[in-house]
C-alpha positions in Angstrom: 12.3 97.8 -95.1 15.0 95.7 -93.5 16.9 98.8 -92.6 13.7 100.2 -91.0 13.3 97.1 -88.9 17.0 97.1 -87.9 16.6 100.7 -86.8 13.5 99.8 -84.8 15.4 97.0 -83.1 18.2 99.4 -82.2 15.6 101.9 -80.7 13.9 99.1 -78.8 17.2 97.9 -77.4 18.3 101.4 -76.4 15.0 102.2 -74.7 15.0 98.7 -73.1 18.5 99.3 -71.8 17.5 102.8 -70.5 14.4 101.4 -68.8 16.6 98.6 -67.2 19.0 101.3 -66.0 16.2 103.4 -64.4 14.7 100.3 -62.7 17.9 99.2 -61.0 17.6 99.5 -57.3 20.7 101.7 -57.0 19.4 104.4 -59.3 16.1 104.6 -57.4 17.9 104.6 -54.0 20.2 107.3 -55.2 17.3 109.4 -56.3 15.6 109.0 -53.0 18.9 109.9 -51.2 19.2 113.1 -53.2 15.7 114.2 -52.5 16.0 113.4 -48.8 19.5 114.9 -48.6 18.2 118.1 -50.2 15.4 118.4 -47.6 17.8 117.5 -44.8 20.3 120.1 -45.9 17.7 122.8 -45.4 17.1 121.6 -41.8 20.8 121.7 -41.1 21.2 125.1 -42.7 18.3 126.4 -40.5 20.0 124.9 -37.5 23.4 126.5 -38.3 21.8 129.9 -38.9 19.4 129.7 -36.0 21.5 128.0 -33.3 25.2 127.9 -34.2 25.6 131.4 -35.7 24.1 133.1 -32.6 26.4 131.0 -30.4 29.4 132.1 -32.4 27.9 135.6 -32.5 28.2 135.7 -28.7 32.0 136.1 -29.3 31.7 138.4 -32.3 29.3 139.3 -35.1 26.2 137.2 -35.4 26.7 136.6 -39.1 29.6 134.3 -39.9 29.8 135.6 -43.4 31.2 138.9 -42.0 34.3 137.3 -40.6 37.4 138.2 -42.7 40.9 139.5 -42.5 42.9 141.5 -44.8 45.8 139.7 -46.5 47.5 142.7 -48.0 47.2 146.3 -46.8 44.2 147.8 -45.1 41.0 146.6 -46.7 38.8 149.5 -47.8 35.3 148.9 -49.1 33.1 151.3 -51.0 30.1 151.8 -48.7 27.6 152.4 -51.4 28.5 149.6 -53.8 30.2 147.1 -51.4 33.2 146.8 -53.8 36.7 146.4 -52.4 38.7 149.5 -53.2 42.1 148.4 -51.8 43.6 145.4 -50.0 43.0 141.6 -50.4 40.3 140.3 -48.0 40.2 136.7 -47.0 36.7 135.7 -46.0 37.1 132.8 -43.6 33.6 133.2 -42.1 31.8 131.4 -44.9 34.3 128.6 -44.8 33.7 128.2 -41.1 30.0 128.2 -41.6 30.2 125.6 -44.3 32.5 123.5 -42.2 30.1 123.6 -39.2 27.2 122.7 -41.5 29.2 119.7 -42.8 30.1 118.6 -39.3 26.6 118.9 -38.0 25.2 117.1 -41.1 27.7 114.3 -40.7 27.0 113.9 -37.0 23.2 113.8 -37.5 23.5 111.3 -40.3 25.8 109.1 -38.2 23.9 109.2 -35.0 20.4 109.2 -36.3 20.8 107.0 -39.4 24.0 104.9 -39.5 24.3 104.0 -35.8 20.7 102.7 -35.4 20.9 100.9 -38.7 24.2 99.1 -37.7 22.6 98.1 -34.3 19.5 96.8 -36.1 21.7 94.7 -38.5 23.7 93.4 -35.5 20.5 92.3 -33.8 19.1 90.7 -37.0 22.4 88.9 -37.6 22.5 87.6 -34.0 19.1 86.0 -34.5 20.1 84.3 -37.8 23.1 82.1 -37.3 25.7 82.2 -40.0 25.5 79.7 -42.8 27.8 76.7 -42.5 31.2 77.3 -44.1 31.8 75.5 -47.4 35.0 73.7 -48.3 38.1 75.8 -48.2 40.2 76.6 -51.3 42.8 74.1 -50.3 40.1 71.3 -50.0 38.7 72.2 -53.3 42.1 72.3 -55.0 42.9 68.9 -53.4 39.7 67.4 -54.8 40.5 68.8 -58.3 44.1 67.5 -58.1 42.8 64.1 -57.1 40.3 64.0 -59.9 42.9 65.1 -62.4 45.3 62.4 -61.2 42.6 59.7 -61.5 41.7 60.9 -65.0 45.3 60.9 -66.1 46.0 57.4 -64.6 42.7 56.0 -65.9 41.8 54.7 -62.4 38.6 55.1 -60.6 37.6 58.0 -58.4 39.6 58.3 -55.2 38.1 56.8 -52.0 37.4 59.4 -49.3 38.9 57.0 -46.6 42.2 57.0 -48.4 44.1 59.9 -46.8 47.1 59.6 -49.1 45.0 60.0 -52.3 45.0 57.7 -55.3 48.1 55.6 -55.6 49.7 57.3 -52.7 50.8 54.1 -51.0 53.6 52.0 -52.4 51.4 48.9 -51.8 48.4 50.2 -53.8 47.6 48.4 -57.1 48.1 51.7 -59.0 51.5 52.2 -57.6 53.1 55.4 -56.3 52.0 58.7 -57.8 54.3 60.2 -60.5 56.5 62.8 -58.9 55.5 61.8 -55.4 58.3 61.5 -52.8 58.4 58.2 -51.0 58.6 59.1 -47.3 58.5 55.6 -46.0 62.0 54.7 -47.1 64.4 54.2 -44.3 
């Protein structure tokens, strides 16, 4: 029975972990992005086929998939089956079509999504002043050093008005710090 309950505990932890994974914001946002991206790619494909291909077709054939050149020898194609009989064709038309689709997609995403979002964030950040800066690393390290010195010497906490730290002055009751260089000597 204890083996059964241990197995149930493992199943619960696996399912709980899986549920936590699915409920993370990144996974949900990624799923939405994939769905929207899929729908958006159909719009871009329609634009390339309906607008860009006819513009390119003004200089040649309307279908970019037909653009090719023969790498070796004359390319001969069997008219009935469409198989290449001789030669090595390089089909650069589909590559051009895919490149245009990518550029159009990138431009639309940038100009219609990224640029407005950046402007919105800039306006929002301008309304909210930045939070006051905390102490720098040097200030924090100086505080830690001073606290460690006071613990080691057994003295009280350093006074904030003392700019030289605990025991920094030769006249202080604690005396000069160990390893400190006395700069007041003539």
